[in-house]
C-alpha positions in Angstrom: 0.0 0.0 0.0 1.5 3.4 -1.1 1.9 5.9 1.8 0.1 9.2 1.0 0.5 12.7 2.1 -2.7 12.3 4.1 -1.2 9.3 5.9 1.8 11.5 6.9 -0.6 14.3 8.1 -2.5 11.9 10.3 0.7 10.5 11.8 2.0 14.0 12.5 -1.4 15.3 13.7 -1.4 18.2 11.3 -3.3 19.0 8.1 -2.2 17.8 4.6 -1.5 21.5 3.7 0.9 21.7 6.6 2.8 18.6 5.4 3.0 20.1 1.9 4.4 23.3 3.3 7.1 21.5 5.3 8.1 19.4 2.3 8.1 22.2 -0.2 9.8 24.6 2.2 7.8 27.5 0.7 5.9 28.7 3.8 7.1 29.3 7.4 6.2 26.5 9.8 6.9 26.2 13.6 10.1 24.3 14.3 8.2 21.8 16.5 5.6 21.1 13.8 8.3 20.8 11.2 10.1 18.2 13.3 6.9 16.2 13.9 6.2 16.1 10.1 9.7 15.1 9.2 9.6 12.3 11.8 6.3 11.0 10.3 7.8 11.1 6.8 10.7 9.0 8.1 8.6 6.5 10.0 6.2 6.0 7.1 9.0 6.0 4.5 7.0 8.5 2.5 8.3 9.2 -1.0 8.5 13.0 -1.0 8.5 13.6 -4.7 6.5 10.5 -5.6 4.1 10.6 -8.5 0.3 10.2 -8.3 -0.9 6.9 -7.0 -1.8 5.7 -10.4 1.9 5.9 -11.3 3.3 4.7 -8.1 4.8 1.6 -9.6 6.5 3.4 -12.5 10.3 3.5 -12.5 12.8 5.9 -14.0 15.9 5.5 -16.1 18.1 5.7 -12.9 20.0 2.8 -11.4 21.9 3.0 -8.1 25.0 1.0 -7.2 26.0 1.0 -3.5 29.6 0.5 -2.6 31.5 0.8 0.7 34.5 2.6 -0.9 34.8 3.4 -4.6 38.6 3.9 -4.2 38.9 0.2 -3.2 39.4 -1.9 -6.3 37.2 -4.6 -4.9 34.2 -2.3 -5.2 35.4 -0.3 -8.1 35.8 -3.4 -10.4 32.3 -4.7 -9.5 30.7 -1.2 -9.9 32.4 -0.6 -13.2 31.4 -3.9 -14.7 27.8 -3.4 -13.5 27.7 0.1 -14.9 28.9 -1.1 -18.3 26.0 -3.6 -18.5 23.4 -1.2 -17.1 24.3 1.9 -19.1 22.8 0.6 -22.3 23.7 -1.9 -25.0 25.8 -0.7 -27.9 23.8 0.9 -30.6 20.8 1.6 -28.4 21.2 5.4 -29.1 18.0 7.3 -28.3 15.9 4.2 -28.4 15.4 4.2 -24.6 17.6 1.3 -23.7 20.2 3.4 -21.9 20.2 4.1 -18.1 21.8 6.6 -15.8 23.9 4.9 -13.3 24.7 6.5 -9.9 27.4 5.0 -7.7 26.7 5.7 -4.1 29.7 5.6 -1.7 28.5 4.7 1.8 31.9 4.7 3.5 30.8 1.6 5.3 28.2 3.6 7.2 24.8 1.8 7.8 23.1 5.2 8.0 24.4 6.3 4.7 23.4 2.9 3.2 19.8 3.5 4.2 19.8 7.2 3.2 21.0 6.3 -0.3 18.3 3.7 -0.7 15.7 6.3 0.4 17.0 8.7 -2.2 16.9 6.1 -4.9 13.4 5.2 -3.8 12.3 8.8 -4.2 13.8 8.8 -7.7 11.8 5.6 -8.5 15.1 3.9 -9.5 14.7 1.1 -12.0 17.3 -1.0 -10.2 19.6 -1.1 -7.2 22.8 -3.2 -6.9 24.3 -3.6 -3.4 27.9 -4.7 -3.3 30.1 -6.2 -0.7 29.5 -7.7 2.8 26.6 -6.8 4.9 26.5 -5.4 8.5 25.5 -8.0 11.1 23.3 -5.9 13.3 19.7 -6.9 13.9 18.3 -3.3 13.9 20.1 -2.5 10.6 19.0 -5.8 9.1 15.3 -5.0 10.0 15.6 -1.5 8.5 17.2 -2.8 5.3 14.6 -5.5 5.0 11.8 -2.9 5.2 13.6 -0.5 2.8 14.2 -3.2 0.2 10.7 -4.3 0.5 9.5 -0.8 -0.3 11.8 -0.5 -3.3 10.6 -3.8 -4.7 7.0 -2.9 -4.1 7.6 0.2 -6.3 9.0 -1.9 -9.1 12.8 -1.6 -8.4 14.9 -4.6 -9.3 17.2 -5.3 -6.3 20.3 -7.3 -6.8 23.0 -8.2 -4.2 26.5 -8.7 -5.6 29.2 -10.2 -3.4 26.8 -10.0 -0.5 24.9 -12.8 1.3 21.1 -13.1 0.9 19.0 -11.1 3.3 18.1 -13.2 6.4 14.3 -13.8 6.6 12.5 -11.6 9.0 10.7 -13.2 12.0 7.0 -13.5 11.5 5.2 -10.3 12.6 8.4 -8.3 13.0 8.6 -4.7 11.8 11.6 -2.7 10.6 13.2 -0.4 13.2 15.7 2.3 13.1 16.4 5.0 10.4 14.4 4.6 7.3 12.3 1.7 8.6 8.8 1.1 7.4 6.2 0.9 10.1 3.2 1.2 8.0 1.3 -1.6 6.3 2.1 -3.0 2.9 5.9 -3.2 3.2 7.6 -6.3 1.8 10.5 -8.0 3.5 14.1 -7.9 2.2 14.4 -11.6 1.6 11.3 -11.5 -0.7 12.3 -8.2 -2.3 15.8 -9.2 -3.6 15.6 -10.5 -7.2 19.0 -12.2 -6.9 21.9 -12.6 -4.5 25.3 -13.3 -6.1 27.3 -14.4 -3.1 31.0 -15.2 -3.0 32.2 -18.5 -1.4 34.3 -16.7 1.2 34.3 -19.6 3.6 35.4 -22.1 1.0 38.1 -19.8 -0.4 39.5 -19.1 3.0 39.5 -22.7 3.9 41.4 -23.7 0.8 43.9 -20.9 1.3 44.7 -22.1 4.9 44.9 -25.7 3.6 47.5 -24.5 1.1 49.6 -23.1 3.9 49.2 -26.2 6.0 50.3 -28.4 3.1 53.4 -26.2 2.8 54.2 -27.1 6.5 53.0 -23.9 8.3 51.6 -24.4 11.8 52.0 -20.9 13.4 49.7 -18.9 11.2 48.6 -15.4 12.2 45.3 -14.0 10.9 44.6 -10.4 10.2 40.7 -10.2 10.1 38.4 -7.5 9.0 35.8 -5.6 11.1 34.0 -7.9 13.4 30.5 -6.7 12.4 30.8 -7.6 8.7 29.6 -10.9 7.1 32.7 -11.1 4.9 34.9 -11.0 7.9 33.0 -13.8 9.7 32.8 -16.0 6.7 36.5 -15.8 5.8 37.5 -16.3 9.4 35.2 -19.3 9.7 36.8 -20.9 6.6 40.3 -20.3 8.0 39.5 -21.9 11.3 37.6 -24.8 9.8 40.8 -25.8 7.9 42.8 -25.6 11.2 40.1 -27.6 13.1 40.2 -30.3 10.4 44.0 -30.5 10.6 43.8 -31.0 14.3 41.2 -33.7 14.0 43.3 -35.7 11.6 46.3 -35.4 13.9 48.5 -32.8 12.2 51.1 -32.0 14.8 51.7 -28.4 15.9 48.3 -26.9 15.0 47.1 -24.7 17.8 43.8 -25.1 19.7 40.9 -22.7 19.6 42.4 -20.5 22.3 45.6 -20.2 20.3 43.7 -19.3 17.2 42.0 -16.5 19.1 45.3 -15.2 20.2 46.7 -15.2 16.7 43.7 -13.3 15.3 43.7 -9.5 15.1 40.7 -7.5 13.8 40.8 -4.2 12.0 39.5 -2.2 9.0 40.1 -3.4 5.4 43.0 -1.1 4.9 46.8 -1.2 4.4 47.5 0.6 7.7 45.4 -2.0 9.5 47.4 -4.8 8.0 50.6 -3.1 9.1 49.6 -2.5 12.7 47.9 -5.9 13.1 51.0 -7.7 11.8 53.2 -5.9 14.3 50.8 -7.0 17.0 50.9 -10.6 15.8 54.7 -10.6 15.9 54.5 -9.3 19.4 52.2 -12.1 20.4 54.0 -14.8 18.5 57.5 -13.9 17.3 57.9 -17.4 15.9 54.9 -17.3 13.5 55.7 -18.4 10.0 52.8 -17.2 8.0 50.2 -14.3 8.0 46.8 -14.6 6.3 45.3 -11.2 5.6 41.6 -10.3 5.3 42.1 -9.0 1.7 45.0 -8.0 -0.6 45.1 -4.4 0.6 45.6 -5.6 4.2 48.2 -8.1 2.9 50.3 -5.2 1.5 50.3 -3.6 4.9 51.4 -6.9 6.4 54.3 -7.2 3.9 55.5 -3.7 4.8 55.4 -4.5 8.5 57.4 -7.6 8.1 60.0 -5.9 6.0 60.3 -3.1 8.5 61.1 -5.7 11.1 63.9 -7.1 8.9 61.9 -10.2 7.9 62.0 -11.7 4.4 59.0 -12.8 2.5 58.6 -15.8 2.1 61.9 -17.0 3.5 61.1 -15.9 7.1 57.3 -15.4 6.9 54.8 -16.2 4.2 52.0 -13.8 3.4 48.6 -14.5 1.7 45.7 -12.2 0.9 42.2 -12.5 -0.6 40.3 -11.1 -3.6 43.1 -11.2 -6.3 43.0 -7.5 -6.9 45.0 -6.3 -10.0 48.1 -5.2 -8.0 48.5 -8.6 -6.2 50.4 -10.2 -9.1 52.7 -7.2 -9.4 53.6 -7.1 -5.7 57.2 -8.2 -4.8 57.0 -11.1 -4.3 53.8 -11.8 -6.2 51.0 -12.3 -3.6 49.4 -15.7 -3.0 45.7 -14.9 -2.8 42.1 -16.1 -3.4 40.7 -15.1 -6.7 37.1 -13.8 -6.8 35.7 -13.1 -10.3 34.8 -9.5 -9.4 34.3 -8.2 -12.9 32.2 -11.2 -14.0 30.0 -10.9 -10.8 29.5 -7.2 -11.3 28.6 -7.7 -15.0 26.1 -10.4 -14.1 24.5 -8.2 -11.4 24.1 -5.4 -14.0 22.3 -7.7 -16.4 20.1 -9.0 -13.6 19.2 -5.5 -12.6 18.2 -4.7 -16.2 16.2 -7.9 -16.6 18.6 -9.1 -19.4 19.4 -12.3 -17.5 17.1 -14.7 -15.6 17.7 -14.9 -11.8 19.4 -18.1 -10.6 17.3 -20.9 -9.2 16.0 -19.8 -5.8 17.4 -16.4 -6.4 20.8 -17.3 -5.0 24.0 -18.1 -6.8 27.3 -19.0 -5.0 30.3 -17.9 -6.9 33.4 -20.1 -6.5 36.7 -18.8 -5.2 40.1 -20.1 -6.4 43.5 -20.1 -4.6 46.2 -18.5 -6.6 49.5 -19.8 -5.2 52.3 -17.4 -5.9 55.8 -16.4 -4.6 54.7 -14.9 -1.3 54.2 -18.3 0.2 56.7 -21.1 0.6 57.5 -23.9 3.1 58.7 -22.4 6.4 62.3 -22.2 7.4 63.8 -21.9 3.9 66.2 -19.2 4.9 
């Protein structure tokens, strides 16, 4: 059910004319009244510049792509590939096939993520592509579920790229927090998402650690990402699953769960985080022989920290990353990493958002990750 200006007026306990004055900003309104109206707009998720109810499901030529950090190649590659597919097929000219793509940089802020989705809803976006890991916070998940439900209800095609499916909302629950829908008629995020293209972060991380174990490494430090992100949890789970299996089959020297905790340091997905975390790992375990980083950018910071401590890679300490970003093969030595097909995933998300490709069965596709063994890893103790 489309929220109307009259609904907002009823919630704010003012007349529809007063709501119009607040939203248009063309007539003085008491500050307390204005605040009450804006709160009602937020609570009901009212589309300020929405069309008449008969056109409520119409969409525009706008498509939004949400990224955490456009300067990070992980997001830039996916966004660029999606934009190429969305922007219009070659030769479409003025025939109406082209779309305007807006890349929204959230900076990892859950508030900005919801704000951009609201702005795209107001513009009746034809499609929305959300990239990268999701925030594991119940309040934010509820707000996102409600917001994506509203977008889908208005005809927006929602695609997740490199992001796990939305968890189903408990029966009878309502969205909470900024941008949540509390009125009737909102769909839920799991129903609203057309397709979720999710990376096999667990499997990739597991195979990467198995590679290090096969080389003979037992003292392995892990530089993890932010604790509240799905990508962080999934990659760390894969790493620890490989260590647990090694213990179960009797591989000598593999530390227990407490030791794994001690050899894990969390931080942002940044080079500086990799540098600082590696110094901390060396302080905790001077005898470690390998460092696994949350991603390739973090791995570069780890390499710099090791070199500054006079350690050689891989003769003294091996280093591995994740994502296989373009610079990883040009690092010295070339970085062992896990390849994710970022361009291919982004392009597929763009086609799905435009309806030029059918959604995968069940709406979910798991994209495989491949270990790229390079010169930054070797058996321990070579030097």
